[in-house]
C-alpha positions in Angstrom: 58.2 -5.1 0.9 61.8 -4.9 0.5 64.1 -6.3 2.9 67.4 -5.0 4.4 70.3 -7.1 5.7 73.1 -5.9 8.3 75.6 -8.3 8.7 77.0 -7.8 12.6 79.2 -11.0 12.8 79.8 -13.3 15.2 77.1 -12.6 17.9 79.2 -12.7 21.0 81.0 -9.6 19.3 77.7 -8.3 17.8 75.6 -7.1 21.1 76.6 -3.9 21.5 76.5 -2.8 17.7 72.9 -5.0 17.9 72.1 -3.2 21.3 72.8 0.7 19.8 71.4 -0.1 16.8 68.1 -1.0 18.0 67.8 2.4 20.8 68.6 3.8 16.9 66.0 2.3 15.2 63.3 2.0 18.2 63.8 6.1 18.5 63.1 6.0 14.4 60.0 4.1 14.9 58.7 5.8 17.8 59.4 9.3 16.1 57.6 8.0 12.7 53.7 7.7 14.8 55.2 3.3 14.6 54.1 2.6 11.6 53.0 -1.0 10.3 55.4 -0.8 7.4 58.4 0.1 9.6 60.0 -3.3 11.0 63.2 -4.8 12.5 64.3 -8.2 13.2 67.2 -10.2 14.0 68.2 -13.6 12.5 71.7 -16.2 14.6 72.9 -18.6 12.5 74.8 -21.3 13.3 78.2 -21.7 11.8 80.4 -24.5 13.4 81.4 -23.2 16.9 80.4 -19.5 15.9 76.8 -17.4 15.7 76.5 -15.6 12.8 73.7 -12.6 13.7 72.0 -10.3 10.7 69.9 -7.4 11.7 66.9 -7.5 9.1 64.9 -3.8 8.2 62.1 -3.5 6.3 62.1 -1.2 3.1 60.2 1.7 5.0 62.4 1.6 7.9 66.2 1.6 5.9 64.8 4.5 3.8 63.8 6.3 7.2 67.2 6.0 8.7 69.6 4.8 5.6 72.4 2.7 7.2 74.7 2.3 5.0 76.4 -0.9 5.6 72.5 -2.4 4.7 72.3 -4.2 1.7 68.8 -5.3 0.2 68.3 -9.0 1.1 66.4 -11.9 -1.5 63.7 -12.9 1.2 62.8 -12.7 4.9 64.1 -15.5 6.7 61.3 -17.9 8.6 63.3 -18.0 11.5 63.5 -14.3 11.7 62.9 -12.8 16.1 61.4 -10.1 16.2 62.7 -6.9 17.3 61.4 -3.3 16.3 57.5 -2.7 15.2 54.1 -4.0 14.6 54.4 -7.9 13.4 51.7 -9.3 11.8 51.6 -12.9 12.5 52.8 -13.5 9.3 54.4 -17.0 7.6 57.5 -16.3 6.5 
């Protein structure tokens, strides 16, 4: 499956945007009938004093919502936290 990433920046500042994106993505996913191919998750990584937050979307979900700042990513990180979708038990 192809994946897309959106860099939300520092976790302390990203929460508002993440909440809005989660609402938008959940509505789109529900409207599409909750397909198993539409997934979203979040990864937070510590970088010194800051924690970087990245939202990851499966290709089918990104094609539905067409978020302009989503860029293709190489692979799904192992430490992703599921946000939207019917996540299988998968080794990332």
